[in-house]
Backbone as XML, in Angstrom:
<?xml version="1.0"?>
<chain id="A" units="angstrom">
  <residue number="1" name="MET">
    <atom name="N" x="64.089" y="107.196" z="100.981"/>
    <atom name="CA" x="65.562" y="108.180" z="101.562"/>
    <atom name="C" x="64.670" y="108.565" z="103.148"/>
  </residue>
  <residue number="2" name="ILE">
    <atom name="N" x="66.261" y="108.398" z="103.661"/>
    <atom name="CA" x="66.469" y="108.327" z="105.223"/>
    <atom name="C" x="65.115" y="109.854" z="105.592"/>
  </residue>
  <residue number="3" name="GLY">
    <atom name="N" x="64.789" y="109.918" z="106.839"/>
    <atom name="CA" x="63.607" y="110.940" z="107.578"/>
    <atom name="C" x="64.690" y="112.192" z="107.647"/>
  </residue>
  <residue number="4" name="TRP">
    <atom name="N" x="66.011" y="111.880" z="108.364"/>
    <atom name="CA" x="66.691" y="113.416" z="108.331"/>
    <atom name="C" x="67.216" y="113.661" z="106.792"/>
  </residue>
  <residue number="5" name="VAL">
    <atom name="N" x="67.798" y="112.794" z="106.175"/>
    <atom name="CA" x="68.343" y="113.296" z="105.045"/>
    <atom name="C" x="67.216" y="114.257" z="104.398"/>
  </residue>
  <residue number="6" name="LYS">
    <atom name="N" x="65.994" y="113.742" z="104.036"/>
    <atom name="CA" x="64.817" y="114.763" z="103.457"/>
    <atom name="C" x="65.018" y="116.177" z="104.214"/>
  </residue>
  <residue number="7" name="TYR">
    <atom name="N" x="65.291" y="116.161" z="105.506"/>
    <atom name="CA" x="65.029" y="117.184" z="106.004"/>
    <atom name="C" x="66.245" y="118.328" z="105.829"/>
  </residue>
  <residue number="8" name="LEU">
    <atom name="N" x="67.466" y="117.489" z="105.778"/>
    <atom name="CA" x="68.834" y="118.370" z="105.758"/>
    <atom name="C" x="68.507" y="118.870" z="103.790"/>
  </residue>
  <residue number="9" name="VAL">
    <atom name="N" x="67.974" y="118.134" z="103.238"/>
    <atom name="CA" x="68.011" y="118.506" z="101.973"/>
    <atom name="C" x="66.903" y="119.657" z="102.010"/>
  </residue>
  <residue number="10" name="TYR">
    <atom name="N" x="66.186" y="119.859" z="102.358"/>
    <atom name="CA" x="65.026" y="120.933" z="102.584"/>
    <atom name="C" x="65.684" y="122.268" z="103.012"/>
  </residue>
  <residue number="11" name="ILE">
    <atom name="N" x="66.646" y="121.835" z="104.380"/>
    <atom name="CA" x="67.356" y="123.094" z="104.973"/>
    <atom name="C" x="68.248" y="123.755" z="104.041"/>
  </residue>
  <residue number="12" name="MET">
    <atom name="N" x="69.203" y="122.813" z="103.125"/>
    <atom name="CA" x="70.005" y="123.180" z="101.969"/>
    <atom name="C" x="69.445" y="123.972" z="100.894"/>
  </residue>
  <residue number="13" name="SER">
    <atom name="N" x="68.263" y="123.443" z="100.739"/>
    <atom name="CA" x="67.469" y="123.812" z="99.516"/>
    <atom name="C" x="67.088" y="125.695" z="99.833"/>
  </residue>
  <residue number="14" name="PHE">
    <atom name="N" x="66.515" y="125.862" z="101.054"/>
    <atom name="CA" x="66.404" y="126.792" z="101.697"/>
    <atom name="C" x="67.592" y="128.062" z="101.760"/>
  </residue>
  <residue number="15" name="PHE">
    <atom name="N" x="68.594" y="127.606" z="102.101"/>
    <atom name="CA" x="69.819" y="128.398" z="102.363"/>
    <atom name="C" x="70.876" y="128.373" z="100.952"/>
  </residue>
  <residue number="16" name="ILE">
    <atom name="N" x="70.326" y="127.438" z="99.957"/>
    <atom name="CA" x="71.594" y="127.551" z="98.732"/>
    <atom name="C" x="70.611" y="127.012" z="97.545"/>
  </residue>
  <residue number="17" name="PRO">
    <atom name="N" x="69.792" y="128.057" z="97.199"/>
    <atom name="CA" x="68.619" y="127.886" z="96.498"/>
    <atom name="C" x="68.886" y="126.743" z="94.865"/>
  </residue>
  <residue number="18" name="PRO">
    <atom name="N" x="70.421" y="126.914" z="94.433"/>
    <atom name="CA" x="70.995" y="125.968" z="93.472"/>
    <atom name="C" x="70.372" y="124.832" z="94.225"/>
  </residue>
  <residue number="19" name="VAL">
    <atom name="N" x="71.045" y="123.860" z="95.240"/>
    <atom name="CA" x="70.462" y="122.992" z="95.513"/>
    <atom name="C" x="69.180" y="122.260" z="95.347"/>
  </residue>
  <residue number="20" name="GLY">
    <atom name="N" x="68.527" y="123.055" z="95.926"/>
    <atom name="CA" x="66.798" y="122.978" z="95.382"/>
    <atom name="C" x="66.354" y="122.760" z="94.164"/>
  </residue>
  <residue number="21" name="VAL">
    <atom name="N" x="67.016" y="123.378" z="93.009"/>
    <atom name="CA" x="66.577" y="123.162" z="91.670"/>
    <atom name="C" x="67.541" y="121.928" z="91.273"/>
  </residue>
  <residue number="22" name="ILE">
    <atom name="N" x="68.650" y="121.744" z="91.568"/>
    <atom name="CA" x="69.229" y="120.333" z="91.596"/>
    <atom name="C" x="68.749" y="119.416" z="91.759"/>
  </residue>
  <residue number="23" name="THR">
    <atom name="N" x="67.679" y="119.314" z="93.048"/>
    <atom name="CA" x="67.550" y="118.292" z="93.620"/>
    <atom name="C" x="66.268" y="118.082" z="93.099"/>
  </residue>
  <residue number="24" name="PHE">
    <atom name="N" x="65.551" y="119.115" z="92.146"/>
    <atom name="CA" x="64.303" y="119.003" z="91.457"/>
    <atom name="C" x="64.400" y="118.077" z="90.656"/>
  </residue>
  <residue number="25" name="TRP">
    <atom name="N" x="65.574" y="118.821" z="89.737"/>
    <atom name="CA" x="66.000" y="117.958" z="88.714"/>
    <atom name="C" x="66.338" y="116.498" z="88.563"/>
  </residue>
  <residue number="26" name="ILE">
    <atom name="N" x="67.031" y="116.127" z="89.785"/>
    <atom name="CA" x="67.474" y="114.845" z="89.814"/>
    <atom name="C" x="66.383" y="114.019" z="90.853"/>
  </residue>
  <residue number="27" name="PHE">
    <atom name="N" x="65.347" y="114.461" z="91.489"/>
    <atom name="CA" x="64.489" y="113.392" z="92.059"/>
    <atom name="C" x="63.320" y="113.242" z="91.406"/>
  </residue>
  <residue number="28" name="SER">
    <atom name="N" x="62.920" y="114.179" z="90.401"/>
    <atom name="CA" x="61.521" y="114.390" z="89.949"/>
    <atom name="C" x="61.294" y="113.015" z="89.126"/>
  </residue>
  <residue number="29" name="GLY">
    <atom name="N" x="62.110" y="112.658" z="88.326"/>
    <atom name="CA" x="62.128" y="111.414" z="87.352"/>
    <atom name="C" x="61.954" y="110.276" z="88.285"/>
  </residue>
  <residue number="30" name="ARG">
    <atom name="N" x="62.006" y="109.731" z="89.622"/>
    <atom name="CA" x="61.970" y="108.583" z="90.285"/>
    <atom name="C" x="60.840" y="108.594" z="90.918"/>
  </residue>
  <residue number="31" name="ASP">
    <atom name="N" x="60.677" y="107.688" z="91.952"/>
    <atom name="CA" x="59.409" y="107.032" z="92.551"/>
    <atom name="C" x="58.764" y="108.244" z="92.996"/>
  </residue>
  <residue number="32" name="GLU">
    <atom name="N" x="57.556" y="107.848" z="93.946"/>
    <atom name="CA" x="57.045" y="108.887" z="94.565"/>
    <atom name="C" x="57.326" y="109.648" z="95.791"/>
  </residue>
  <residue number="33" name="GLU">
    <atom name="N" x="57.943" y="108.932" z="96.323"/>
    <atom name="CA" x="59.036" y="109.466" z="97.622"/>
    <atom name="C" x="59.567" y="110.427" z="96.874"/>
  </residue>
  <residue number="34" name="SER">
    <atom name="N" x="60.475" y="110.060" z="95.985"/>
    <atom name="CA" x="61.575" y="111.186" z="95.600"/>
    <atom name="C" x="61.124" y="112.358" z="94.968"/>
  </residue>
  <residue number="35" name="ARG">
    <atom name="N" x="59.456" y="112.124" z="94.147"/>
    <atom name="CA" x="58.935" y="113.173" z="93.547"/>
    <atom name="C" x="58.501" y="114.368" z="95.126"/>
  </residue>
  <residue number="36" name="ASP">
    <atom name="N" x="58.149" y="113.721" z="95.930"/>
    <atom name="CA" x="57.931" y="114.501" z="96.981"/>
    <atom name="C" x="59.093" y="115.361" z="97.566"/>
  </residue>
  <residue number="37" name="VAL">
    <atom name="N" x="60.027" y="114.699" z="97.930"/>
    <atom name="CA" x="61.387" y="115.473" z="98.261"/>
    <atom name="C" x="61.750" y="116.643" z="97.211"/>
  </residue>
  <residue number="38" name="ALA">
    <atom name="N" x="61.668" y="116.071" z="95.768"/>
    <atom name="CA" x="62.021" y="116.945" z="94.434"/>
    <atom name="C" x="60.693" y="118.656" z="94.651"/>
  </residue>
  <residue number="39" name="LYS">
    <atom name="N" x="59.967" y="117.857" z="95.233"/>
    <atom name="CA" x="58.440" y="119.094" z="94.893"/>
    <atom name="C" x="58.909" y="120.041" z="95.815"/>
  </residue>
  <residue number="40" name="TRP">
    <atom name="N" x="58.952" y="119.595" z="97.203"/>
    <atom name="CA" x="58.979" y="120.279" z="98.789"/>
    <atom name="C" x="60.553" y="120.956" z="98.461"/>
  </residue>
  <residue number="41" name="SER">
    <atom name="N" x="61.540" y="120.565" z="98.402"/>
    <atom name="CA" x="63.124" y="121.015" z="97.868"/>
    <atom name="C" x="62.859" y="122.457" z="97.175"/>
  </residue>
  <residue number="42" name="PHE">
    <atom name="N" x="62.330" y="121.950" z="96.018"/>
    <atom name="CA" x="62.234" y="123.054" z="94.859"/>
    <atom name="C" x="61.236" y="124.368" z="95.341"/>
  </residue>
  <residue number="43" name="LEU">
    <atom name="N" x="60.342" y="124.087" z="96.533"/>
    <atom name="CA" x="59.458" y="125.132" z="96.958"/>
    <atom name="C" x="60.084" y="125.939" z="98.212"/>
  </residue>
  <residue number="44" name="ALA">
    <atom name="N" x="61.247" y="125.130" z="98.966"/>
    <atom name="CA" x="62.098" y="125.519" z="99.757"/>
    <atom name="C" x="62.747" y="126.199" z="98.926"/>
  </residue>
  <residue number="45" name="ALA">
    <atom name="N" x="63.686" y="126.180" z="98.127"/>
    <atom name="CA" x="64.270" y="127.083" z="97.320"/>
    <atom name="C" x="63.812" y="128.312" z="96.676"/>
  </residue>
  <residue number="46" name="PHE">
    <atom name="N" x="62.414" y="128.111" z="96.133"/>
    <atom name="CA" x="61.752" y="129.403" z="95.943"/>
    <atom name="C" x="61.531" y="130.436" z="97.342"/>
  </residue>
  <residue number="47" name="ILE">
    <atom name="N" x="61.340" y="129.742" z="98.270"/>
    <atom name="CA" x="60.755" y="130.457" z="99.321"/>
    <atom name="C" x="62.226" y="131.267" z="99.997"/>
  </residue>
  <residue number="48" name="GLY">
    <atom name="N" x="63.244" y="130.764" z="99.912"/>
    <atom name="CA" x="64.589" y="131.531" z="100.112"/>
    <atom name="C" x="65.009" y="132.392" z="99.356"/>
  </residue>
  <residue number="49" name="LEU">
    <atom name="N" x="64.693" y="132.312" z="97.790"/>
    <atom name="CA" x="64.952" y="133.284" z="97.026"/>
    <atom name="C" x="64.251" y="134.416" z="97.152"/>
  </residue>
  <residue number="50" name="VAL">
    <atom name="N" x="62.472" y="134.239" z="97.720"/>
    <atom name="CA" x="61.886" y="135.319" z="98.339"/>
    <atom name="C" x="62.110" y="135.978" z="99.240"/>
  </residue>
  <residue number="51" name="VAL">
    <atom name="N" x="62.839" y="135.415" z="100.552"/>
    <atom name="CA" x="63.123" y="135.674" z="101.604"/>
    <atom name="C" x="64.249" y="136.559" z="101.510"/>
  </residue>
  <residue number="52" name="CYS">
    <atom name="N" x="65.000" y="136.172" z="100.740"/>
    <atom name="CA" x="66.431" y="137.175" z="100.332"/>
    <atom name="C" x="66.385" y="138.007" z="99.876"/>
  </residue>
  <residue number="53" name="ALA">
    <atom name="N" x="65.133" y="138.148" z="98.525"/>
    <atom name="CA" x="64.820" y="139.412" z="97.996"/>
    <atom name="C" x="64.022" y="140.165" z="98.611"/>
  </residue>
  <residue number="54" name="ILE">
    <atom name="N" x="63.484" y="140.060" z="99.844"/>
    <atom name="CA" x="62.608" y="140.627" z="100.648"/>
    <atom name="C" x="63.754" y="141.673" z="101.557"/>
  </residue>
  <residue number="55" name="ILE">
    <atom name="N" x="64.635" y="141.166" z="102.013"/>
    <atom name="CA" x="65.709" y="141.031" z="103.173"/>
    <atom name="C" x="66.710" y="142.428" z="102.117"/>
  </residue>
  <residue number="56" name="ILE">
    <atom name="N" x="67.119" y="141.602" z="101.017"/>
    <atom name="CA" x="67.591" y="142.993" z="100.060"/>
    <atom name="C" x="67.031" y="144.418" z="100.053"/>
  </residue>
  <residue number="57" name="LEU">
    <atom name="N" x="65.557" y="144.164" z="99.627"/>
    <atom name="CA" x="64.923" y="145.246" z="99.312"/>
    <atom name="C" x="64.564" y="146.216" z="100.570"/>
  </residue>
  <residue number="58" name="THR">
    <atom name="N" x="64.267" y="145.817" z="101.753"/>
    <atom name="CA" x="64.321" y="146.156" z="103.007"/>
    <atom name="C" x="65.431" y="146.777" z="103.555"/>
  </residue>
  <residue number="59" name="PHE">
    <atom name="N" x="66.766" y="146.029" z="103.141"/>
    <atom name="CA" x="68.005" y="146.903" z="103.748"/>
    <atom name="C" x="68.681" y="147.698" z="102.762"/>
  </residue>
  <residue number="60" name="GLY">
    <atom name="N" x="67.957" y="147.669" z="101.572"/>
    <atom name="CA" x="68.524" y="148.816" z="100.818"/>
    <atom name="C" x="67.363" y="150.232" z="100.612"/>
  </residue>
  <residue number="61" name="ALA">
    <atom name="N" x="65.948" y="149.896" z="101.072"/>
    <atom name="CA" x="65.488" y="150.894" z="101.450"/>
    <atom name="C" x="65.490" y="151.529" z="102.755"/>
  </residue>
  <residue number="62" name="THR">
    <atom name="N" x="66.010" y="151.040" z="103.705"/>
    <atom name="CA" x="66.519" y="151.671" z="105.201"/>
    <atom name="C" x="67.866" y="152.604" z="104.968"/>
  </residue>
  <residue number="63" name="HIS">
    <atom name="N" x="68.518" y="151.888" z="103.749"/>
    <atom name="CA" x="69.731" y="152.185" z="103.984"/>
    <atom name="C" x="69.605" y="153.693" z="103.440"/>
  </residue>
  <residue number="64" name="ARG">
    <atom name="N" x="68.969" y="153.702" z="102.029"/>
    <atom name="CA" x="68.450" y="155.041" z="101.507"/>
    <atom name="C" x="68.146" y="155.843" z="102.507"/>
  </residue>
  <residue number="65" name="ALA">
    <atom name="N" x="67.145" y="155.606" z="103.310"/>
    <atom name="CA" x="65.975" y="156.404" z="103.714"/>
    <atom name="C" x="66.422" y="156.760" z="105.050"/>
  </residue>
  <residue number="66" name="PHE">
    <atom name="N" x="67.623" y="156.212" z="106.058"/>
    <atom name="CA" x="68.311" y="156.764" z="107.125"/>
    <atom name="C" x="69.365" y="157.480" z="107.096"/>
  </residue>
  <residue number="67" name="TRP">
    <atom name="N" x="70.128" y="157.121" z="105.824"/>
    <atom name="CA" x="71.454" y="157.687" z="105.713"/>
    <atom name="C" x="71.511" y="158.297" z="103.783"/>
  </residue>
  <residue number="68" name="PRO">
    <atom name="N" x="70.675" y="159.237" z="103.677"/>
    <atom name="CA" x="70.637" y="159.868" z="102.384"/>
    <atom name="C" x="72.032" y="159.744" z="101.614"/>
  </residue>
  <residue number="69" name="GLY">
    <atom name="N" x="72.996" y="160.312" z="102.273"/>
    <atom name="CA" x="74.497" y="160.670" z="101.713"/>
    <atom name="C" x="74.960" y="159.386" z="101.196"/>
  </residue>
  <residue number="70" name="MET">
    <atom name="N" x="74.141" y="157.886" z="101.861"/>
    <atom name="CA" x="75.229" y="156.744" z="101.467"/>
    <atom name="C" x="75.074" y="156.494" z="100.139"/>
  </residue>
  <residue number="71" name="ASP">
    <atom name="N" x="74.146" y="156.265" z="99.701"/>
    <atom name="CA" x="73.787" y="155.611" z="98.370"/>
    <atom name="C" x="75.052" y="156.502" z="97.239"/>
  </residue>
  <residue number="72" name="ARG">
    <atom name="N" x="75.693" y="157.556" z="97.538"/>
    <atom name="CA" x="76.654" y="157.459" z="96.448"/>
    <atom name="C" x="78.053" y="156.875" z="96.447"/>
  </residue>
  <residue number="73" name="TRP">
    <atom name="N" x="78.455" y="156.316" z="97.809"/>
    <atom name="CA" x="79.291" y="155.533" z="97.476"/>
    <atom name="C" x="79.411" y="154.427" z="96.619"/>
  </residue>
</chain>
């Protein structure tokens, strides 16, 4: 795989986690270089999901802490 394409796949996997999972399924059965791309894209997808969850939990907690009446909307 071309060097810049790998990084593009990693970035897309981070911001769009299903892309990372699909890339893992497709490339995990190929040669060693493709397995590395599959492994790192799956890891990027997982990290992207964790970061998204942290942001949502932080925003939700902040939202309810600073504006108590807003959770009724």
